[in-house]
Structure formats: structure tokens, C-alpha cells
VMD Tcl script that draws the C-alpha trace (Angstrom):
set ca {
  {0.00 0.00 0.00}
  {1.01 3.62 -0.37}
  {1.41 4.00 3.37}
  {3.77 1.06 3.67}
  {5.70 2.41 0.69}
  {6.07 5.78 2.42}
  {7.32 4.08 5.57}
  {9.97 2.35 3.47}
  {10.87 5.64 1.79}
  {11.33 7.26 5.20}
  {13.78 4.54 6.16}
  {15.85 4.68 2.99}
  {15.38 7.88 0.99}
  {17.20 11.18 1.16}
  {15.23 14.05 2.69}
  {14.58 15.60 -0.75}
  {12.46 12.58 -1.70}
  {10.40 12.97 1.49}
  {9.92 16.67 0.77}
  {8.80 15.89 -2.78}
  {6.30 13.31 -1.51}
  {4.89 15.86 0.94}
  {4.62 18.47 -1.83}
  {2.90 15.91 -4.07}
  {0.13 15.43 -1.52}
  {1.24 12.43 0.50}
  {-1.06 12.01 3.50}
  {1.24 11.82 6.54}
  {-1.71 10.68 8.67}
  {-2.27 7.52 6.62}
  {-1.62 4.38 8.66}
  {0.04 1.13 7.79}
  {-1.35 -2.30 8.65}
  {0.02 -1.93 12.20}
  {-1.69 1.44 12.70}
  {1.51 3.45 12.51}
  {1.70 6.77 10.67}
  {4.77 8.01 8.84}
  {5.40 10.53 11.65}
  {5.32 7.78 14.25}
  {7.80 5.73 12.23}
  {10.09 8.74 11.71}
  {10.02 9.54 15.45}
  {10.68 5.92 16.39}
  {13.71 5.87 14.10}
  {14.95 9.26 15.37}
  {14.57 10.96 11.99}
  {13.94 14.48 13.28}
  {14.59 16.08 9.90}
  {11.74 14.03 8.42}
  {9.42 15.08 11.23}
  {10.33 18.68 10.40}
  {8.99 18.07 6.86}
  {5.66 17.13 8.44}
  {5.56 20.20 10.68}
  {2.09 21.72 10.65}
  {0.44 19.00 8.59}
  {0.14 15.96 10.87}
  {-2.79 15.34 13.18}
  {-1.33 14.61 16.61}
  {-4.87 14.05 17.91}
  {-5.49 11.17 15.49}
  {-6.30 8.02 17.45}
  {-4.27 5.09 16.19}
  {-5.07 2.40 18.77}
  {-7.36 2.05 21.79}
  {-7.23 5.68 22.87}
  {-3.58 6.18 21.91}
  {-3.00 9.16 19.63}
  {-0.17 10.01 17.27}
  {0.82 12.68 19.79}
  {1.00 10.10 22.59}
  {3.30 7.93 20.48}
  {5.54 10.86 19.53}
  {5.82 11.89 23.18}
  {6.92 8.35 24.07}
  {9.66 8.64 21.46}
  {10.88 11.91 23.01}
  {9.21 14.49 20.80}
  {7.02 16.30 23.35}
  {8.08 19.74 22.11}
  {7.22 18.82 18.53}
  {3.78 17.60 19.65}
  {3.17 20.83 21.59}
  {3.85 22.89 18.46}
  {1.51 20.69 16.41}
  {-1.21 21.17 19.05}
  {-0.79 24.94 18.71}
  {-1.27 24.63 14.95}
  {-4.50 22.72 15.56}
  {-5.73 25.37 18.00}
  {-4.95 28.11 15.46}
  {-6.83 26.29 12.69}
  {-9.85 25.80 14.97}
  {-9.82 29.48 15.97}
  {-9.60 30.57 12.31}
  {-12.46 28.25 11.38}
  {-14.61 29.66 14.18}
  {-13.86 33.22 13.07}
  {-14.91 32.36 9.53}
  {-18.36 31.37 10.78}
}
mol new
graphics top color blue
foreach p $ca { graphics top sphere $p radius 0.5 }
foreach p [lrange $ca 0 end-1] q [lrange $ca 1 end] { graphics top cylinder $p $q radius 0.2 }
display resetview
């Protein structure tokens, strides 16, 4: 599947390929057969530069398993600050949406 392919790309490809995939519309919130997102895989592997490519576009509130969110998983891998920034982006988008109403 496309998600599994992206996970493999994250493990092997130079950052430019990841950036191109993101620009081409890759969904970083898509999950593989184990429920993992590309951001979770990148965090697990310690690929901070790849996480930076996903800055502002991942849903850290996405539930991936029995109440566990992407944000929970990223925090476990040591990326609490990254998750906090993503949560701010979500709050900003919600506030903008409410203003538009």
C-alpha cells in the first residue's frame, strides 16, 4: 500500500524525496497495517529532519489504537516539544475556522 511504501521511503530515501512526496500530496496521517503513521515511524527511528517536513500537517490528535494518539506515540519517542507545536497549529486552525463562521 502507499502508506507502507512511504514508511519504506522514510527509512531509505534522502530528505529531498520525502519533501517531494509531501509536496505531491502524501497524507502523513495515513496508517500502515500496524496502525503506525509516517510521523510515528520517523520519530521511532529518530529521523527528526523528516518530522520537520511534516511540521504543521500531521494530526497529533489522530487516534491510532485504543485511545492512543499520534501525539501520545511521539511523546513516548521523546518528541514532546514537537507535539506541543503541532497542538498549537491545531488550536490556530480551529480558531480561524470559528472566526470564519
